N, C-alpha and C positions, 0 to 999 in steps of 0.2 A: 222822712217824706212829709211834705206839707199837703194840705187839702188842695192847694193850687199847683202842685207838682206836675210836670209834663209826663212823668213816668210813675204814677202812683201805684202803691202796692200795700197789701196788708200782710201782717205776719210778725212773728217774734223779733226778727232782725230789722224790721222797717219801722223805725220810730216815727210817730206822728208829730209833725211840726206844724204850727199854725201861728202866724204873726199876731192875729187878733187875740186868740186865746192866751198867748204868752203874756199879753199886757194885763191879764187878770190875776196872774200869780202874785200871791201876797196875802196880807191879812186885811179884812174889810169890816167896817161897821155897816150894818144894814138896818134901815128903818123900813118896815113893811106896812104899807097903808092898805087896809082891807076895804072891800067894796062897801061895807056898812059904815065906814068912817073910823073904825078902831085902828090903832097902830100897835105894832110889836117891834121890839128891837132884838137883833141877833148879831153875833159875830160870825164871820165866814172866813175860813181858812181855805185858800185855793192853791193847789199845786199839782204837778204831773205825777201820776201813779201808774203802776203796772207796766213797767218798761217804757214809759213815755207814750202809752197808747191812749190814755184817758186823762182829762183834766178833772180833778175832783174838787167839788165845792162842798165843804162841810159846814153846814149851818148849825148854830147852837144858840138857843134863846138865852138872853142875859139874866132872866129871872132865876131865882133860887128857891126851889129846885127848877131846872129848866122845864118849860111847858112844851117846847118844840125842839126837835132835832131832825135834820135831813142830810142826806148825802146825794149829790147829783154828780153823774159821771158823763162828760162830753167826750165823744170820740168821733172818728170819721170812717165811713165805709167807702173805701176807694173804688170798689167794683161798682157800687151804685151811685157814686159821686154825691154823697149826702152825709151830713152830720147825724149822729145818733145821740140821744140824751136819755139816760136811765135815771129816774127820779125816785128815791126811796126815802120814806119819812115815817114818823110815828103813827100815821093813819093806817098803816098796814098794807097787805098785799093787793087789795082791790085797786087802790089808786096807783100802785106801782106796777101793775100788770101790763101796761102798755108802754112801748118805747116811743119816744118822740123822734121825728125825723126832721132835719133842718136843712135850710139853704142859706148861703152867705149873700149878703148885699154889701159888697165892699164899699160902695159910695156912702152908704148910711152907717158903716162900721157896726153892722148888725147881723145876727143870725136869727132866722125865723123858724121856729119849731112847731110842728103839728102833732098832737096826740089824738088818735082816733079811739078814745075811750068808749066803751059800750054804753055808759050812762050819759055822757055828753062829751062832744069833742072839745079839746082845749088847745089854745094857741099860746105860745110864749115867744117873746122877742127879747133877746139879749143884746143890749146896745151900749157901746162906749160913747161917752160924750165929754165935753169940756176938756179937750186936749188930752184925752185918755186918762184923766184924773178921776172921773166919775163913771159909774156904770149903773144902768138900770135894767131890771128884768120885769117885764109886764106879763101878767097871766090873765087871759080872757077865756071865758067859757060860753058855750051855746047850748041852751037847754030848751028846745021847742020854741024858741023865740030868737030875738036878735042877740048878737054877741054882746057880752057885758064884761067889763073889767072886774075881776074879783080880787086882785091883789096887784100891787106895784111895789117892787123892792128898789130902794135907792141905796146904792153902795157908795161909801166914801172910804178912802184908804186909812188904815189905822197906823201904819208905819211906812217907811220908805220902801219902794219897790226894788227888787233885786235888779 
């Protein structure tokens, strides 16, 4: 079943198919530019897991030893007609306690997620660009003021896509 399917369903026997997310499968080099100007480099392995219910993005810092690791899981709630994003990383349970909910903008090749964190709301935009050869993920937060970009991930393929 795809997010755009006319007869969507959830469950063990209904695999989640999504043409946009399928384009992310593979291995990527990610350069993260932080809001303070610093940069970090990661590799990200992307593939379908859990009976094709979630797309897993496994981030690993290229530093030795790694300073950052994260796993993000993107799925789709057919009953609510929205994407879900579970983000788990080395910062622990507080930051991962809130699920992001997303909507697709097909024309922009983007999925927009909102996390209603108790400390500050967060928006993330996952967007394919340059003929589906590059991907970016923008992270913005709002803490008692205007929205501010706190990180932007630029993905480039490491190897040929399946």
